[in-house]
C-alpha positions in Angstrom: 3.1 -31.5 63.3 3.5 -30.0 59.8 5.5 -31.7 57.1 8.1 -28.8 57.0 8.7 -29.0 60.7 9.1 -32.7 60.6 11.7 -32.3 57.9 13.6 -29.8 60.1 13.7 -32.3 63.0 14.8 -35.1 60.7 17.7 -33.0 59.3 18.7 -32.1 62.9 18.7 -35.7 63.9 20.8 -36.6 60.7 23.3 -33.9 61.6 23.6 -35.1 65.2 24.1 -38.6 64.0 26.8 -37.5 61.5 28.7 -35.7 64.2 28.5 -38.7 66.5 29.8 -41.0 63.8 32.7 -38.6 62.9 33.7 -38.5 66.6 33.5 -42.3 66.9 35.6 -42.7 63.8 38.2 -39.9 64.1 38.6 -39.0 67.8 40.9 -41.1 70.1 39.5 -40.8 73.6 42.7 -42.1 75.2 45.1 -39.6 73.6 42.4 -36.9 73.3 43.4 -36.3 69.7 41.8 -36.3 66.3 42.9 -38.8 63.6 42.6 -36.1 60.9 44.7 -33.4 59.5 44.7 -30.0 61.3 42.6 -28.2 58.7 39.9 -30.9 58.8 39.9 -30.8 62.6 39.4 -27.0 62.5 36.5 -27.2 60.0 34.8 -30.1 61.9 35.2 -28.4 65.3 34.1 -25.1 63.9 30.9 -26.7 62.6 30.3 -28.4 66.0 30.9 -25.1 67.9 28.5 -23.3 65.6 25.9 -26.0 66.1 26.3 -25.7 69.9 26.0 -22.0 69.7 22.7 -22.4 67.8 21.5 -25.0 70.3 21.4 -27.8 67.8 24.0 -29.7 69.9 24.7 -29.7 73.6 28.1 -28.2 74.2 28.6 -30.5 77.3 28.5 -33.5 75.0 31.2 -32.2 72.6 33.9 -30.9 74.9 36.6 -32.3 72.5 35.7 -29.6 70.0 35.1 -26.8 72.6 38.8 -25.8 73.1 
């Protein structure tokens, strides 16, 4: 595998990890709400939706942002 391709995969893994950490920190599963202001939620969910649309994330795993 070329160095450039390895860097791409590493950045994708870093992005997926960051999304997972954000959900763990800011999403309350019981109440199904985000513990962030409305603007931040829109920006975060917009980024997740775009990543799902580009197949960087699986939409099935991120239903809380797919409303």
